[in-house]
N, C-alpha and C positions, 0 to 999 in steps of 0.2 A: 327335451333338449331343444326342439324347435321353438317352443314357447319362450324359453329363456333367451334364445337368440333374438327372437322378435322383440322382446322387451329391451334388450340391450341396444338394438339398432333403431329404436323408435325415436321420433322427434317430438318437440314440444316442451312444455315446462318441466317435465320429469326427465328430460334427456341428460342434464348434468348429473343427477343422482344415479341414473342408470349407467352412465360412463364410469362413475366412481365405483359402482358395484362390479362393472366389468373388469376394472383393474384389480379389485380385491378377490375376484373369483379364483385366479390361479394360486394366490397366496393362501386362500382358505383350503383349497384342495391339497396344497403342500403341507399345511398344518395338520390336516386330518390324516394324511399319509404318515406324517411323523408320529402323531399320537398313536396310530394303529400299530406302527412298527414298535413303538416303545411299550405298548401294552402286551405285545407278544414276546415272551421271554426267549432269548436265544441261548441255546445250550453252549456252555464253555468247555473247551478241551482241557485236558490235564496240563498241557504245556502253557496255555494261556493263564491258568490259575497259578501255576508255578511262577511265571513272570510277575504276576500281581503280588504274590507273597514275598518275592525278593525285595520289593519296594516297601513292604509293610511290616514284615515279621520282626518283632523287637529283638529276639535273641540273635538273629542273623545280622541285623544292622548294628547291634552292639559289638559283635565280633569284628565286623569291618571297621568300626570306629576305633576299637582297641588296636587293630593291626596298623591303622594309619598313625595312631599315636606312637607306636613303637618305632615307626620309621623316623619320626621327628626326634625321638629320644636318641636313636642311633646317630642322627646328624649332630646332635649336641656333643656326643663323644668324639665324633670326627673332628671337632674343633680343636682337639688336643694336638693335632698335627699342623694346624694353621697358625699363622702369626697372631699375636695378641698386641694390640696397640691401645694405649690409654693416654688421656690428657690429664696432666697433674698441675695443680696450682696451689700456692699457699701465700699467706700474708701474715706478718706478725710484728710485734713491738717488744723490744727488750730494754729495760731501764736498769740503771745502776745507781744506788743510793750511796753517795760518798760524802755525806754531810753537807758541806756548803757547795760542793762541786758535783752536782747530779749530771748524769748523762743518759741518753736514750738512743736507740737505733731502731729504725723502721726498715723492714725488708719485705720483699715479695719476689716470688719466682713463678714462672710458668714454663711448662715443658711438655714434650711428647716422648713417651717411652714405649719401646717395642721389645717383644720377646719371641723368639722362634726356637722351638725344640729341635735339636739336631739328632739326638739319640736318646730314646727312652723306651726300652723294651717293654716295660709294664704298660705304658700307654698304647703301644702297638697291640698288645694282647687284649686290652680293654676294648679297643675299637673292633677287633675281630670278634669278640664276644657280642658286641652290639649288632654286628652284621648277622651273626647266628640267631640272635633274638628276632631279627626281622624275618628270617626264614621260618622260625617257629611260629611267628604270628601269621604268616601266609598259610602254613599248614593248618592253623586254627580256623582260618577263614574257609579253607577247603572242607574241613570237618563240619563246620557250621552249615555250609551249603549242602553237603551231602545229607546232613540231618534234616535240613529244610525240605529237600526233595522227598525223603522218605515220609516226613510228617504230612506234606501236602498230598502225596499219593495215598497214604493211609486214610486221611480224612476224605479224600475224593472217592475212594472205593468203598469206604464205610457208608457214604450216602447212597451209592449205587446198590450196595448189598442191602441196606435198609429199605430201599425202594422195592427191590426184588422180594424181600421178606414181607413187606406190606401187600404187594400184589399177590403173593402166594396165600397170605392170610385172607385177603378179600375173596380170592377164587375159592378157597376152602370153605369160607362162610357161605358163599353163594351156592356151592354144591350141596352143603349140608342143609341149607334152607330148602332147596329143591327136594332133597331126600326126606326132610321133615314133612313137607307138604304131601309128598307121596305116601308116607306112612300114615298121616292123618286120613287121607282119602281111603286107603286100604282098610283102615280100622273102621271107618264109617260104613263101608260096604261089607264088612265082616270077613275080608280076606287076610287080615293081619291082626295081631294081638296088640293090646295096649303097651306091651313091652317095647315093641318097635318104636312107637311114638315117643315113649319116655326116653329111650336111648338116643333117639335123634334129637330130642329137645335138650338133653344133657350135652350132647356134642355141639349143638348150636350155641348154647350159652358159653361153653368153653371157647369155641371159635370166635365168638364176639369179644371175649376178654383178650384173646390172643391178637385180634385185629387192633383193638385199642392200644395194647402194648406196642405192637409194631408201628402204629401211627406215631405214638409218643417217641419211640426210639428214632424214627426218621426225623422228627422235628429236632431232637437233640443233636443228631449227626449233622443236620443242615446248619444249626447254630455254630457248631464247632468249625465247620468248613468256612462259613462266613467270617468268623473271628480270625481265622488263620490268614485268609487272603485279603481281608479288609474290604469286603464288598457285602452287599445285602442281596438276598434272594438268588444266590448262586445256583445254577442249574447244571450239574455235570452232564457231559455228553454221554448218552447211553452207549453201552458196549455192545458190539455185535457178537453173535454166538454162531458157531463155537470160536473161542479165542485161539489163534494160532499158537501152538505150544513150542514148536521147534526153535524159533529164534530166541527163546527165553533162556536156554541152557546149552550154549555151544561149548564143545571141548570137554576134557576130562577134569576131574577134581584137582589133579596136580597142575594142570594148566591154569587153573584159577588161583592156586596157592602161590605160584611163582611170582606174579606181579606184586604181592603184598609188601615186598621189600621197599618198593617205591610209593607205597600208600602214605597218606598224610599222617596217620597215627604213628607209624614207624619212623617217618622222616622227622616228626616233631621230637620223638624221644632221642633220635640220633643227634639232633642239634643240642639237646641237653648234655649228652655225653661229650660232644665236641666242645661245648662251653666249659665243661669240667676239665677237659684236657688243657684248654687255654688258661684256666685258672691256675693249674699246676705250673705252666710255663711262666705265668705272671708272678707266681710266688718265687720261682727260681730267679726271676729278674731282680729280686730284692738285693742280690749280691753284685749286681752289675752297676757300672757308673751311668750317670745321666749327663748329657752335654746340652747346654743351652747357649744360644746367641742372643745377647741383649744389646740394645742401642738406645740412645736418647739424645735429644737436643733440648736446650732450654735457654731462658733469659732471666736474669735476676737483677734486682734494683735494690739499693740500700741507701738510707739517709741517716746520718748521725748528728746528734746535738750534744753540747756539753764537751766534756773532756775525752770522749771516746776516740780511740785511735783507728777505728774502722773507716776505711776510705769511702767517700760518697761516689755514687754513679751507678752505671749499668754494666752488665757483663754477660756475654754469651757463653754457653757451655755445650759441649758435645762429648759423647763417649760411646765406644764400641767395645764390647767385652765378650769373651767366650768363657763360660763358667763350666767347670767340671766338678761333679760331686760323686765321690766314691765312698760307699759305706765300708768302714773298717770293722766295726763290731756293733751288733744290734741286740745283744743280750739273748742270742739264740732264737729270736722271734722268727727270723726267716726260715731257719731249719725246721722249726716246729710247724710253721705254716705250710711248708712243702709236704711234711708228713700228713697233715690234715687234708690237704687237697688231693693227695694220692688216694686216700681212703674214700673221699667223696667221688673221685673219678671211678674207682672200682664200683661204688654204689650205682652210678649212672650206667656203667657198662652192663651190670646185671639187670637193671631196669630196661635197658634196650633189648636185651635177650628175652626178657619176659614179654615185652611188647611184641616182638617177632613171633614168639610161640602163641600168644593169645590171638594175634591176627590170623595166623595160619589155622588155629583151632576154630575160630569163629567162621572163617571162610569154608572150611570143610563141613561144619555143622549147617551153614546156610546152603551149601551146595546140595547136600543130601536132603535138606528140607524142601528145596525146590523140586528135586527129583521125586520125592514122595508126593508132593502136591500134584505134580503132573500125573502120577499114577492114580491119585485120588480123583482127579477130574475125569479121567477116562473111565474109571470104575463107576462114578456117579452118573456119567452120561449113559453108560449101559444100564445102570439101575433105574434111570428115568424111563428109558424105553421099556424095560421089564415091568415097572410099576404101572405104566400106561396100559400095557397089554393085560396086566393082572386086573386093573380096574374095569376094563371093558369086559373081560371074562366074568368078573364078579357081578357086574350089572346085568349081563345076560342071564347068569344063573339065578339072580334075584327075580328077574321077570318070569322065568320058567318055574320058579318055586323051589330050586335046589339050594339057594343061598338066602340068608336072612339079611335084614336091614343092617345089622351091626357089621356084617362082612363088607358091605358096600361102604359104610362109613370108615372102616379101618383102611380099606383100599384107597379111598379118596385122601385121607390124611397122610398115608404113606407116600402117595404121588406128590402132593404139594410140599411135604417136608423134604422129599428128595430134591425137588426143584429148587427149594430155598437153599439147601445145603450145597447143591451144585453151583449155584450163582456165587455163594460165599467162597467156595473153593477156587473158583476161577479168579475172583478178585484177590484172594489171598495169594494165589500163584503170581499174579502180576506184581503185587507189593513185595513179595519175598524175592522175586527176581531182582528188584532194586536193592533190597537188603543184602543180597549176595554180592552185588557190585560194591555196596558200601563196605561190607566186611573185607573185601579184597582191596579196597582203597582205589577202585577204578571208576566209581560212580561219577558221571558227568551230566550236565544239562542235556546233552545229545541223547542220553538214555531215556530221559523223560519224553523227548520228542518221538523216540522210537516206540515207546509204550503207547503214547498218545495216538500214533498212526495205526497201531494194531487195533484200536477201538473203532476205527472208521473204515468203511469200504466204499 
């Protein structure tokens, strides 16, 4: 450091170049720091990746685009209540062939006409249906967002579970390799048979294949997560253990079933039923009158030649009218339309009830599934402790000669398999807690943040 400082502060012909290097030194250090931080992959939280997926996932963005289009479609129908104004113009020539006395008239008009609906019950119901369609589209966006949350969480924890499986496979392979080396040494000194060596070799070959499979599975899970969030080399934040279980399942099953009435799937089906009711009212409006206010102003000009009696010149016109249209007989089309819509209304009412029942059923199934996973996690945690104690006892028995090499191999495999299953059960519990909220219709982005905070201490 002192040598560098001496060079920078030196005088003589090399001083300008040294001063240039002095100015570049801080920039070089900053660039190196940036490259160093870029080379170190930072683990991303579940909530961060969910935010990325909201900006990239095609099905979710498609649902949002469709919902926006429905809003503009509703605005088109709202125009039925607003005045309509149009500019009209025409020009023409009329000629009369009377033998020797031909005549012709040239005319042209320009005007502005307006129309305002004063009473039209069918239009009112059509506009109300459009508003219900907007509510349905919003429910679709909520469903798409909930589905996105679950898909991101599933892909996220699939990667973590694959990492745990690979770590377990590597640890198992390492332990079996040590046991294989021990069996070979014991065989060489004559304290063990060739059977121990061959059993250990067979287990080693199988563990090698399992490690390769786990490595490939992790690679596939990483690709799936990268594709979902639109990033490369995503590194999920590792979960702490043990995962807190109590916040994942508060309340009883009936407390979870109660909010399903306000869930997006039930709300969407309810809008279909309400639209069917409005369709029936619109059909009944076929027997009601319609009243419109029309007004117009214009200016016309005509010029005649020959024997035409049409006066030449310009004229201004204006008119204001109220038009009443009352259907007297429509060939029974209105009556038959009402009968049709009443049956369609009944169909939507039954579909709404079916949606309620299915939502309640799915919520109960998801609740008991989470409850079962909680019990499985606790049981596997106990099994992990027991398997570790069993392995230690088996290794001690092998050293004193009361256990054979195969017993040690079995105990090792049981321990690492239990650890792999425990990790998967923990991640399945987290994902299924989100699925429970999805089934109940209460899943929100805040739930993702809650799960994400459970993974960090």
